[in-house]
N, C-alpha and C positions, 0 to 999 in steps of 0.2 A: 507829682503835679510836675506840669511846666511851669518854670516862673513867673511868669505873668498871672499865672490863676492860682498860686499862691500869694500874689502881694492883691488880687481883687479880695482872698477869701479870705486873708488876715485877719478881720473882725469873725469870721465862722467857726475859728480854729477851734473854743472850746463844745461848741457844737460836734465839731466832727471827732474830739479826744472822745465826746462823752461815749454819743456809736459805732468809735471804736472799741473803744471798752468792753461796750457788753456783746459784740462781739465775738470778742477775742476772749469770750468767758464758755461760748458754744461748742461747742462738738460738729467735725461736719459741713461745712459752711462752705458755699461757693458764691462765687468762683473760688478758687485758690488765692490767696492773701496777697501775694501777689501783684491780678490781673487784679484786683476792686478797684483803684481809678482807673485806669488805663484809657478812659476816657476821657480824662483830664490830662493827658501828657503832653498832648500836642495844643501849638501856639494857638489862646480864643481869639485871637485879633483876625485870626484865616477864616473862623468858620463863621458861614452866611448859610447854614442852613440845621436845624433841628429834628433829628428823626428819633421820638421818645415815644419806650419802649416803659413795660412794669417791672418786673423783676430778673435777675437774672433765670437763663433753663437748672431745673433742680435736677438737673442729673450729671453723675460727678464728671470732670471731663467733657461736658459740652460746652458751658459758659467761658467767654475769652473776655469779659470785662464792656464792651460795646454790645450793645441792644441790638439783637435782633441776631449777631453775628454767632459764628458756631464755630468747632478748634474743627482742619480742615481733615482730621481721620474720624472723624465722629458720624451717627447715620442724619441726614439734613433735616430738622424735622417740617409737620405739614406748615409752619403758618413760614415758615424759610423757602417755603421751595412754593409755597401760592405767590407770595413775594416775590418770587421768578420766572413765575405764568405771570403774571402784571405787568411785570417790567417789559417782557418780552411781546407779549400786547399792545402798550403802548408804544413802547419802543421797537417795531421792530429791527432798523436799522440799528440796534444796538449788540455785539458781542455778550450774551448771555449763557455763561455755565448753571445749567440746570443740574447738574452732576454733585456740580462740591463750589454751591455760592461763595464768595471773597466777598467780604463785607469790607476788607481792610482798604480796596479801595474809593471809598467812598471815604472815608474817617481823613485821608490824607490830601483829600480835595476842598475840607472845609467840612467838612459833614460831620455831625455831633449828635453819635449814636450814643443814647445817654437814658437809661432804666432810672422810673423816677426810683427805687430802691435798687440799691445795686451789691446786695448780699441778699441769701437764700438758707437755708438750711436745703440737704443736698434728702430728696424727695419730696419735698413739702415746699409746692409753690404759696408764695406771700408772707414768710413763716418769719419776713424780718420785716414786713408792711404797720408794725408802729414801732419803731424803733427811734424815727425820728429821719431817715434819709428822707424821705419827700421835702422835707420843710429845707433840707441842706443843699437838693437838687433845684427844689424850686429857689433859693437863693442863690445859687448860684445860676440861674439861669436869667432872674433880674439882673445882674451884674452884668449879665453879659446883651442883654438886651437893650440897657444903657450903655452899653460901647456900639454893637455892632446891627448892622440893620440884618433878617431874619426870615427866614420861609421858614414856618414850623407844619411836618410831618404829621399829621397827627393820627392814628388810627388807635379806633374805641374810646370808649365814654370816659375813660379816665386821663387819656391822654388828651380830648376835645376841651376838655373843663381845665387841664392844666394852664393849655395853649392859649383859653379864651381869656382868662384869670391875669396871665400874662400881657395879652394882647392889650386889656382892660387897661391898663395901668402904663400902658409903652402913652409914646410919643406918637401923632397920626401918621401914617406912612411906613415907620419903622418897623413894624412886621407884622405879614401876608401867613394867613394860616391856610392849610388843605386840609380837612379831614375827609375819613369815612371811617364803615364800619372797619375793626379789626379784623387781620388775614386767617384767624385761627379757621380752621376748619368748620368751628360751630357758624362763622357768619360772613366766611368770605363769599359765598354766595348772597348774601341779602347786602350789595352794595360796594365790595371792594376790587371785585374782580369788573372790573371797565369802569374806576376811578381817574384812570389813568394821572397816579399822584406827582409820576416823574418829566412826565412832561408839563403838569401843570406849577411843579413847581419850580423847573426851568424855567419857564413865562416868567412866574412873579420876578428871580430872580433877573431878568431881563429888562422887565416893568420896572425894577429894584436899580438897574446901572451895575450889576452883577453880572458876574461874569458864569453861565449856565454848567452843571455837572453831567459831565463825563460819567452817567449811569455802570457803565460795564462791567459785568462781573467774572 
């Protein structure tokens, strides 16, 4: 963790230690343990956009500790393909590598790519949804919204529910929500395509007096 995150989340250390103890008892955990807390490596004071995912890709070698991001050597999941397609449609002037989209460019500009559960088991999506990760990630986002103005990009029911809960407990104007269905191939054609989340997020940032994101991939 970045030292600032460590300071902000010191009160949640027992919670995190309990989750860690459960994770270490499991075999075939993904992502690899050194990558589990990767989303918390950057300075939280620079975060202005939060893109909330559910849990890591369950195929070993895919997940890299950032929501929706994938190791560059791996086959691109359909959800990420759809994200790249929508970006290209939404912001046609932006460079988009649809063959190997690299989301780390976003995280370097203040975009927090955060899954609500930071681990799962190989081949089992959602396997660690009951370990307490959701409580921890909600607590982390609660600390963040106390200090930063944020745009939350929420794709799918679970992310929308979490984002609205955070917004309802925040000062007016502190959080802006960008909502749509999930980019999964099961739902993308029911409202993700055409939702323009990237231009809307930049518009919200500008309205809050913050610099927009270069969404290039």
